[in-house]
C-alpha positions in Angstrom: 114.7 178.2 110.2 115.0 180.4 113.2 115.4 184.1 112.4 116.4 186.7 114.9 117.9 190.3 115.0 121.4 189.0 114.2 120.1 187.6 110.9 118.5 190.9 110.1 121.7 192.8 110.8 123.7 190.3 108.7 121.3 191.0 105.7 121.5 194.8 106.3 125.3 194.8 106.4 125.5 192.6 103.3 123.0 194.7 101.4 124.9 197.9 102.2 128.1 196.4 101.0 126.5 195.0 97.9 124.8 198.3 96.9 128.0 200.4 97.4 130.1 197.9 95.5 127.6 197.5 92.6 127.2 201.3 92.1 131.0 201.9 91.7 131.4 198.6 89.8 129.0 199.8 87.1 131.3 202.6 86.2 134.3 200.3 86.2 132.5 198.0 83.9 131.7 200.7 81.4 135.3 201.8 81.5 136.4 198.2 80.8 138.3 198.3 84.1 136.4 195.7 86.2 139.7 194.1 87.0 140.7 197.4 88.6 138.1 196.8 91.3 139.7 193.4 92.0 143.1 195.0 92.0 142.2 197.8 94.3 140.4 195.5 96.7 143.6 193.5 97.1 146.2 196.3 96.7 144.9 198.4 99.6 146.0 195.7 102.0 149.5 197.1 102.6 147.8 200.5 103.1 145.7 199.0 105.9 148.8 197.4 107.5 150.9 200.6 107.2 148.1 202.7 108.7 147.7 200.4 111.6 151.5 200.3 112.2 151.7 204.1 112.1 148.7 204.9 114.2 148.6 201.7 116.3 144.9 202.0 116.0 142.1 200.4 114.0 140.4 203.8 113.6 138.3 203.9 110.5 139.7 207.3 109.4 143.3 206.0 109.2 142.1 202.9 107.4 140.3 204.9 104.8 143.3 207.3 104.3 145.7 204.4 103.9 143.4 202.5 101.5 142.7 205.6 99.4 146.4 206.3 99.0 147.1 202.8 97.9 144.0 202.7 95.6 145.1 205.9 93.8 148.7 204.6 93.7 147.5 201.4 92.1 145.8 203.3 89.3 148.7 205.7 88.8 151.4 203.0 88.7 149.3 200.8 86.4 148.9 203.7 83.9 152.6 204.5 84.1 153.5 200.9 83.3 151.0 200.8 80.5 151.9 204.0 78.9 155.6 204.4 79.5 156.6 200.8 80.0 154.7 199.5 77.0 153.1 196.8 79.1 149.6 195.6 78.2 147.1 197.2 80.6 145.8 193.9 82.1 149.4 192.7 82.6 150.5 195.9 84.3 147.4 195.7 86.5 148.3 192.2 87.4 151.8 193.1 88.3 150.8 196.0 90.5 148.0 194.5 92.5 149.7 191.1 93.1 152.9 192.8 94.3 151.0 195.1 96.6 148.8 192.4 97.9 151.8 190.2 98.6 153.5 193.1 100.4 150.4 193.5 102.6 150.4 189.8 103.5 154.1 190.0 104.4 153.4 193.1 106.7 150.6 191.3 108.4 152.6 188.2 108.9 155.6 190.1 110.3 153.7 192.5 112.5 150.6 190.5 113.3 151.0 191.3 117.0 150.7 195.0 116.2 148.4 195.0 113.2 145.7 192.7 114.8 144.5 191.8 111.3 144.0 188.2 110.2 144.8 187.5 106.5 141.9 185.0 106.3 139.6 187.7 107.6 140.6 189.9 104.7 139.9 187.2 102.2 136.7 185.8 103.6 135.5 188.3 106.2 133.3 187.4 109.1 129.9 188.9 108.6 128.4 187.0 111.5 130.8 188.2 114.2 130.6 191.7 112.8 127.1 192.0 114.4 128.6 191.7 117.9 130.7 194.9 117.6 128.1 197.5 118.2 127.9 201.2 118.8 125.2 203.5 120.1 123.3 205.5 117.5 120.6 207.8 119.0 120.2 205.4 121.9 120.0 202.3 119.6 122.7 199.7 119.6 123.8 199.2 116.0 126.6 197.1 114.5 129.6 199.3 113.8 130.0 197.7 110.4 126.5 198.8 109.4 127.2 202.4 110.4 130.5 202.5 108.5 129.0 200.9 105.4 126.0 203.2 105.5 128.3 206.3 105.7 130.3 204.9 102.8 127.2 204.3 100.8 126.1 207.9 101.4 129.5 209.1 100.2 129.3 207.0 97.1 125.8 208.2 96.3 126.7 211.8 96.9 129.8 211.6 94.7 127.9 209.9 91.9 125.1 212.4 92.1 127.5 215.4 92.0 129.7 214.0 89.3 127.1 212.1 87.3 127.6 214.0 84.1 131.3 214.0 84.3 131.4 210.2 85.2 129.1 209.5 82.3 131.1 211.4 79.7 134.4 210.1 80.9 133.1 206.5 81.0 131.7 206.5 77.5 134.0 208.9 75.6 137.2 210.1 77.5 138.4 211.9 74.4 135.2 214.0 74.2 135.4 214.7 77.9 138.9 216.1 77.5 137.7 218.2 74.6 134.8 219.8 76.5 137.0 220.5 79.5 136.5 217.5 81.8 139.8 215.9 82.9 139.1 212.2 82.6 142.0 211.3 84.9 140.6 213.4 87.8 137.3 211.5 87.5 139.2 208.2 87.3 141.2 208.9 90.4 138.1 210.0 92.3 136.4 206.8 91.3 139.5 204.7 92.3 139.5 206.4 95.7 135.8 205.6 96.2 136.4 202.0 95.2 139.3 201.8 97.7 137.3 203.3 100.6 134.3 201.0 99.8 136.6 197.9 99.7 138.2 198.7 103.0 134.8 199.3 104.6 133.7 195.9 103.5 137.0 194.0 104.1 136.6 192.9 107.7 132.9 192.3 107.3 132.5 190.3 104.0 136.1 189.9 102.9 137.7 190.8 99.6 136.1 187.9 97.7 132.6 189.2 98.2 133.7 192.7 97.5 135.2 191.6 94.2 132.0 189.6 93.4 129.8 192.6 94.1 131.9 195.0 92.2 131.8 192.9 89.0 128.9 190.5 88.9 125.7 192.7 89.6 126.9 195.4 87.1 127.6 192.7 84.6 124.1 191.3 85.1 122.5 194.7 84.7 124.6 195.4 81.6 123.0 192.4 79.9 119.5 193.8 80.5 119.8 197.5 79.5 121.7 200.0 77.4 120.8 203.0 79.7 123.2 204.1 82.4 120.6 205.2 85.0 118.7 201.9 84.6 121.9 200.0 84.8 122.8 201.7 88.1 119.4 200.9 89.5 119.5 197.3 88.3 123.0 196.8 89.7 121.8 198.0 93.1 118.8 195.7 93.0 120.9 192.6 92.0 123.5 193.5 94.7 120.8 193.8 97.4 119.0 190.7 96.3 122.2 188.6 96.2 123.1 189.8 99.8 119.6 189.3 101.2 118.8 185.9 99.6 122.4 184.8 100.0 122.1 184.8 103.8 118.8 183.0 103.6 120.3 180.4 101.3 123.4 180.0 103.6 121.3 178.9 106.6 118.7 176.9 104.7 120.0 175.2 101.5 122.9 173.1 103.1 120.4 171.7 105.6 118.3 170.3 102.7 121.3 168.1 101.9 122.1 167.1 105.5 124.9 169.7 106.1 125.2 172.5 108.5 124.9 176.1 107.3 127.7 177.6 105.3 129.6 180.9 104.9 127.1 183.7 104.3 129.6 185.8 102.3 130.3 182.9 100.0 126.7 182.2 99.4 126.0 185.9 98.6 128.6 185.7 95.9 127.1 182.4 94.6 123.6 184.1 94.4 125.1 187.0 92.5 126.6 184.5 90.0 123.2 182.7 89.7 121.5 186.0 88.9 124.2 186.6 86.2 123.6 183.2 84.7 119.9 183.8 84.5 120.4 187.1 82.8 123.0 185.6 80.4 120.4 183.0 79.4 117.2 185.0 79.4 118.1 188.7 78.7 115.8 189.8 75.8 118.5 191.4 73.7 121.9 190.1 74.8 121.0 186.8 76.5 121.8 183.5 74.9 118.1 182.4 74.6 117.0 185.9 73.6 119.5 186.0 70.7 118.6 182.5 69.7 114.9 183.4 69.6 115.7 186.6 67.6 117.8 184.7 65.1 115.2 182.0 64.6 112.5 184.7 64.3 114.6 186.6 61.8 115.3 183.4 59.8 111.6 182.6 59.6 110.7 186.1 58.6 113.3 186.1 55.8 112.1 182.7 54.7 108.5 183.8 54.5 109.5 186.9 52.5 111.6 184.9 50.1 108.7 182.5 49.5 106.4 185.4 48.8 108.9 186.9 46.4 109.4 183.6 44.6 105.6 183.0 44.2 105.2 186.6 42.8 108.0 186.1 40.3 106.5 182.8 39.3 103.2 184.5 38.5 105.1 187.1 36.5 106.9 184.4 34.4 103.9 182.2 33.9 100.9 184.5 34.0 98.9 182.3 31.6 99.0 179.3 33.8 97.4 178.3 37.1 100.4 178.7 39.4 100.8 176.4 42.3 103.9 175.1 43.9 104.7 172.4 46.4 106.8 172.9 49.5 109.8 170.9 48.3 110.1 172.7 45.0 109.6 176.1 46.6 112.3 175.4 49.2 114.7 174.2 46.5 114.1 177.3 44.4 114.5 179.7 47.3 117.5 178.0 48.7 116.2 176.9 52.1 115.6 173.5 53.6 112.3 171.7 52.9 111.4 171.8 56.6 112.0 175.6 56.8 110.0 176.1 53.7 107.1 174.2 55.2 107.2 176.3 58.4 107.3 179.5 56.3 104.3 178.3 54.2 102.3 177.4 57.3 103.0 180.9 58.8 102.0 182.6 55.5 98.8 180.5 55.3 97.8 181.5 58.8 98.3 185.1 57.9 96.1 184.8 54.9 98.8 185.6 52.4 98.8 182.3 50.5 96.2 179.6 49.9 96.6 175.9 49.8 95.4 173.7 46.9 95.7 170.1 47.9 99.5 169.8 48.3 100.4 173.1 46.5 100.3 176.8 47.3 99.5 180.1 45.5 99.2 183.8 46.5 96.1 185.5 47.8 95.4 189.2 47.0 96.8 190.2 50.4 99.9 188.1 49.9 100.3 189.4 46.3 100.3 193.0 47.6 103.0 192.2 50.2 105.1 190.2 47.7 104.8 193.1 45.2 106.2 195.5 47.8 109.1 193.1 48.5 109.9 192.6 44.9 109.7 196.4 44.4 112.3 196.9 47.1 114.5 194.3 45.5 114.4 195.8 42.1 114.8 199.4 43.4 118.0 198.2 45.2 119.3 196.5 42.0 118.7 199.8 40.1 120.4 201.8 42.9 123.5 199.5 43.0 123.8 199.4 39.3 123.5 203.2 39.0 125.7 204.4 41.9 128.2 201.6 42.3 128.6 200.7 38.6 128.3 197.0 39.5 127.8 194.3 36.8 124.2 193.2 36.5 125.1 189.7 37.7 126.4 191.1 41.0 123.5 193.2 42.1 120.9 190.4 42.7 122.6 188.8 45.7 123.1 192.2 47.5 119.5 193.2 46.7 118.2 189.9 48.1 119.7 190.9 51.5 118.7 194.6 51.4 115.0 194.0 50.5 114.5 192.5 54.0 115.5 195.6 55.8 113.7 198.1 53.6 110.6 199.8 55.2 108.0 202.0 53.4 109.8 205.3 54.0 113.1 203.9 52.8 111.4 202.5 49.7 110.0 205.9 48.9 113.4 207.6 49.4 115.1 204.9 47.3 112.6 205.3 44.5 113.1 209.0 44.4 116.9 208.5 44.4 116.7 206.4 41.2 114.1 208.7 39.5 111.1 206.4 40.0 112.0 203.8 37.3 109.4 201.6 35.6 111.8 198.8 34.9 114.8 197.4 36.7 118.3 196.9 35.2 117.3 193.5 33.9 114.3 194.9 32.1 111.7 193.5 34.5 108.7 195.7 35.3 108.8 197.6 38.6 105.8 196.7 40.8 103.6 199.7 41.7 104.0 201.1 45.2 101.1 199.9 47.5 100.3 200.0 51.2 102.4 197.3 52.9 100.7 194.7 55.0 102.4 193.7 58.3 104.5 190.6 58.0 103.3 187.8 60.2 105.4 187.3 63.3 
């Protein structure tokens, strides 16, 4: 791989476009308006064409003005159709942006000799050739696209910094924002204008496809990894920048591995953004597929261990004059879990020192008995509470208490006991185990 200054500028331009798009896309995602980014990035096309026809110039200021007008118009018309026309929001959005985008393509086709704008350039961009159009900045020759995108990025950052509180409130709770004096529509139209300007700045360089990808995919990736707005913004920027940087590297190296020439940089940037999203979708600790699977398995094992402890404790209560030992199969059947899950639960409890093995059978240790007593106490306190406050039949409280005992910590148990006046027996007449220090459950 041969790397020169052109490759460096390609990465810089891609990173600037990715960061700007990801910042604004985060707010669109939180507002459940990610498709609005797609709509605006397409709907501003007639604004570009009309601005070119009016000014006969490709001046950036006229482009931005035309795009901003069409961007705000898209948001306004969409809301009018949704509110007054009783059209579902996504449907109204689809009607508006497809109509405007088609109008833009017609204008370009009819007046191509005046507009000087290629439709395929709008869709796919030409980030490689953009490095050839350079301007002088303090004596340095810099690609014009990098300058424009850098200015747009500064505008986006400044707007978010100034309106951070307003954007946060209107994104999470527009009704509350209206109550405290923030007009959510003003914030929304400002956001739409910023999206329009950013989309236009990136149009000719990376094309609308990458703009849409960067507006939606990095924020969606960050959303899987955090519940905090500021962290989400930072992660969105990081993923947008990484997708742009590594996307160009992949575009000039990966196809060669398979005997092909290099491919479109903008397309590979979008592919890398999608790969990052898939990795987050699989591995995110809380919302990822694997993370949720691990959590569910861990929760099932914990509940199985606690059910086994509770069963052995109740068995000792019922047959206190005998040596109590139980095999895995009979324990699983009594608790209502599979024999294999019962064996896994027993092994975990044995390693934690809460049960002891006798040949092929099991019984509680002192540590396990204390933990089991706490679980059974929570169960019987819940039965008492449900029977007292909900007037449930006694044969209906057991199943609910079986679920609630697994989410009852020490402080909740104390409050629950106080609520039912510290009973000595449960509604079934069984003795209430004494409150003891709880041992940590094995993980």
